[in-house]
C-alpha positions, 0 to 999 in steps of 0.5 A, a space after each residue: 500500499 503506497 503512502 497516498 492510498 494510505 492517507 486517503 483510506 484512513 481519511 475514509 475510517 475516519 470521517 466512516 466512525 465520525 459519522 457512526 457516532 452521530 448516528 448512534 447519538 441520535 438514535 440514543 436521543 431518539 431512543 431516551 426522550 426529553 430527561 425527565 425532572 430529578 428531584 434534588 434535596 437542598 442543603 439544610 439553611 441552618 443546622 440542625 439544632 438552629 430551630 431548638 427549641 422550637 425543633 429538636 437536633 434530633 427531630 432535624 437531623 432523623 427528618 433531613 437525611 433519612 425521612 427527606 433523602 429516602 424520598 427524594 431516593 424513591 421518586 427518581 428511583 420510580 421517575 425513572 423505572 415508568 419512564 417518567 418524561 415531565 420535564 419540570 418540577 411544575 409539570 409533575 406535579 399538574 399530571 399527579 393525578 395520571 402518577 404512580 402511587 410512588 412517583 407521587 407520595 415520594 415525588 410530595 415528599 422531596 418538593 414539601 420537605 425542600 419548601 418547607 426547611 425554606 420557610 423557616 429559620 433561626 430567631 422568627 420575628 412577626 411577619 411586616 411589610 407586604 405580607 404582613 399587608 396581605 395576611 391582614 387584607 386576607 384574614 382579618 388581622 396576624 392573629 386571626 390569620 395563626 387561628 385559621 392556620 393552627 386550626 388546618 395543621 389541627 383539623 389534619 387527620 392523621 399525616 398531612 400539611 398545612 398551608 397558606 397559598 397564593 390561588 391568583 392574587 387570594 391568599 387562602 388556607 388550607 390542608 392536605 394529605 400525606 405528602 399532597 401540596 397544592 401543587 398537584 391537579 388533586 385536592 380541593 386546595 391549590 395555589 402558589 404555596 407561600 408558608 407550609 407546616 408538615 404536621 406528619 407525627 414524625 415532624 414533632 414527636 420525638 420532642 412533643 409527642 402526641 402534643 401536636 398543639 404543642 408543636 404548632 404554636 412553638 413553631 411560630 417561632 421559627 417561622 421565616 417570614 423574608 421568605 414568605 414575603 419572597 414567595 408572595 412576589 
């Protein structure tokens, strides 16, 4: 084989290999389809002990590292197993009625807890500014708002969540069972979440046992009203 033929054959082989790689990539993309949503656990914004005495360090550590981490793993496993192709969390929840129980429950648990950690902080102060004005306008006063929100938290039988939501400019209070949330296309309470309280027993039982009322009352001391106001927009 002379040098000219060798160079020519090598160039053709390189071109064929490149073309094969492109075709393989396109074939893989066609099979794989669009990228599906993947849930991730937000970094906890404070140390485990930061919310004491309202929420104890051991509860926070178990809640975050075990319960929440399990929801993240389980929903991502189910997304892969069921080939769920919704591209965003919003689209995922907007189609909750079409999901398996495992995807819906663990997706809700993943998102709800990410939200919950962020609407709390050490050393809460009273709401002020636009969020206080919005609450006063919607419920009459901050105290009346707290009464209604507490009622929603206490009235949720078994496990679930209490919520403050913005429903097209109107503030509403309600609750959802298990790990459902107001972004889902199921249930009566819908809107953009502004504030949430986890009333599953694992959120408070180590410190409060069956005294949910004490847990709810003390939780007001760690509400992050700056975050709530930011979500109001």
